[in-house]
N, C-alpha and C positions, 0 to 999 in steps of 0.2 A: 179373527179368532186367534188367540195366542197359541204358539207352538210350544207345547210342554215337553217335547221329546228332548232327552239329554243330548247335548252337543258333544261330538267326539273331539277330544283334544289331540291336535296334530303335534307329533314329535318331530320338530323341524331339524333337530340334530341328526336323527335317524334318516330323515329324507335326504339331507345333504350328504350323509355318509354313503347312502346307496347310490346317489348320483355320481359321486366321486369314484366309487368302485366300478360302476358301469362305464364311466369314461375311461378309466385306466385299462379296463379289460378290452374295450374297443380299440384303443390305441395300440395295445400289445398284440391283439389277435388279428388285426386287419392291416394289410399292406396293399396299396393300390397297384394294379397291374401297370406295366410300362406305358401302355396307351392311355390309361387313366391318368397317370402322372403327367404325361405330355399335355393332356387336355386341361388339367388343373393349372399347370404352369402357364399355359397359353392364356387362360382366362384371367389369371392374376396379372400377367404382363399387360394384357389389354386394358384391364381396369386401372392399373398404375399409369399407363401411358395416357389414358383419357383424363385421369385426375391431374397429371402434370400439364397437359395442354390446356385444361380448363383454368388451372392456376395461372399459367403464363398469360392467357388471354385476359383474365381478370386484372392482373397486376401490371402487365408490361405494355399493353396497348391502349390507345385512346382512339375513338372514332371522331373524325372531323368532317366539317363541310369545308371544301376547298374552293376558293374563289379568286378572281383576278381583280386587281384595282391598279389602274395606270401601269399596266404591263408587269406588275409584280404579283406573286402568288402569296396568298394568305390562307390561314386555316383557323377554324374555331370549333371547339368541341360541340358535337351534336346534342349533348345533354343540356346545353344552354340555348339551343336554337328552337324557337317555337314554330317558325315557318319561314319560307322564302316568299316574298310578296313583290309583285311588279310595281314600280313607281309610276303612279298615274297623275296625282296632283300633289303639289307641295306648296304649303303656305309659309312664306318667310316670317321670321320673328325679329323685328328690329330691336336693336339694343342687346342682343345675345352674343356670346362669344362666336368667333368666326367658324369654329368647328361644328356649331349647331346650325344646320342648314335651314331648319324650320320644323314644321309639324305636318303629320300626315294623318288621314282618317282611315283606319283599318276596321271596317265593319262596326262602326260606332265607337271605336276607341281612338283617342287622340294620343299619338306617340311622337316623341321627338326623334328627329333624324340626324344622325351623326356622320360627319365625314372624318374617318379615322386618319386619313392622310394629314388633314389640317390639325386634328387633335394631337398628333405626335410631331407637328411642325416638320413634316417631311417635304422634300422638294417636289413640286409638280412635274410629272413626266408625261408629256403628251396629253392627248384628249381621249376620254373614254365615253362609252355610252351611258354609264351611270344610271342604269334602268332596273336594277335588281336591289331589293332591300332584304337584308337578313335580320329578322326580328329576334333579338336576344331577350332572355327572361330568366329571372330566378324568383324566389318567394317574395322579394321586396320591390323589384323594379323591372321595367320593360322599356326598350327603345329599339330603334332600327339603325343599322349601319349600312352605308352605301357600298355597292360593288358594281363592277362592269359585267362580269360573266360568272355564273356558278359552274364550276368544273365538275362537281360531284361529291360523293361521300366515300371516304376510305379510311383504313386503319393506319395509325402511325405507331411505330415501335418506340416506346419512351426511352429505351436505352440508347437509341441512335440520335436523340435530340441533343443539339449543342445549345449551350446557354446563350451564345450570341456568335456573330461572325464580324471580322474587322470592317467589312464594307457596310454593315448595317448601322445606320445612324438615325437618331431622332427618337426611336421607340425606347422609352425608359424601361429599365430592368423590371420594375414591379408589374408591368403590363405584358411582359414577354414570358410565355411558357417554354419556348425553345425554337430552334431553327433546324429543319431537316437537312439531310445531305443534299437534297435537291433545291435547297434554299427557300423552302416554303416557311414563311414566318407564322408560327403558331401563337395566337394571341391568348392571353389569360382572361377569359370571359368573366370569371368571378370578380376579378379586380376591376374590370371595366364597369360591371354592373354595380359595384360598390362605390364608385366615384361620385362624390357629392356634387361635382360640377355639372353633371348631366341631368337634364330635366326629367322629372318623373311624369309618366303619362297620366292623363285624367280621363274620366268617362264623359261622353257627350250627353248633355241633358236635352231631351227633346221637348 
């Protein structure tokens, strides 16, 4: 049923004028007590402090998986780590570059396994257990890199990262995100995953 009642026209100019008058009267006629002022300042300071911490956390830190390989420490951003998987069986692939150790089957997925020491032509230093695989991924590619021991997950302050150190050899600049003060080498996972030389995984057909 149609509503035939006449609609009241709202005078928005008058509404805005009244709101402005009320606001001015409130500001003029009300002054917070000293305790109320302290409470307001404290709340504002707390909100500003939290906002600053959130901004610093978002902009200045990265979270990494830290691992050992041949007595050296490496790190890679957790946003590119799908999982850590134990090395059980490895199938060599003849005719592939030396840094491609072979392929592994991870719950029906065939992934290439990369030895990053050989990929960067770094000198071999001692023997390792080489029994942990860090599976890296992005929207286009997945593969595993070999490690000895997973040390854990921690945050790294980006402002403290050095571009390189004199004793670091072999790792080309485009694959290096930085080096920490403790000489943990942070690898650029996105650059590694974009390298055309690394084999793309395939699904197993049963």
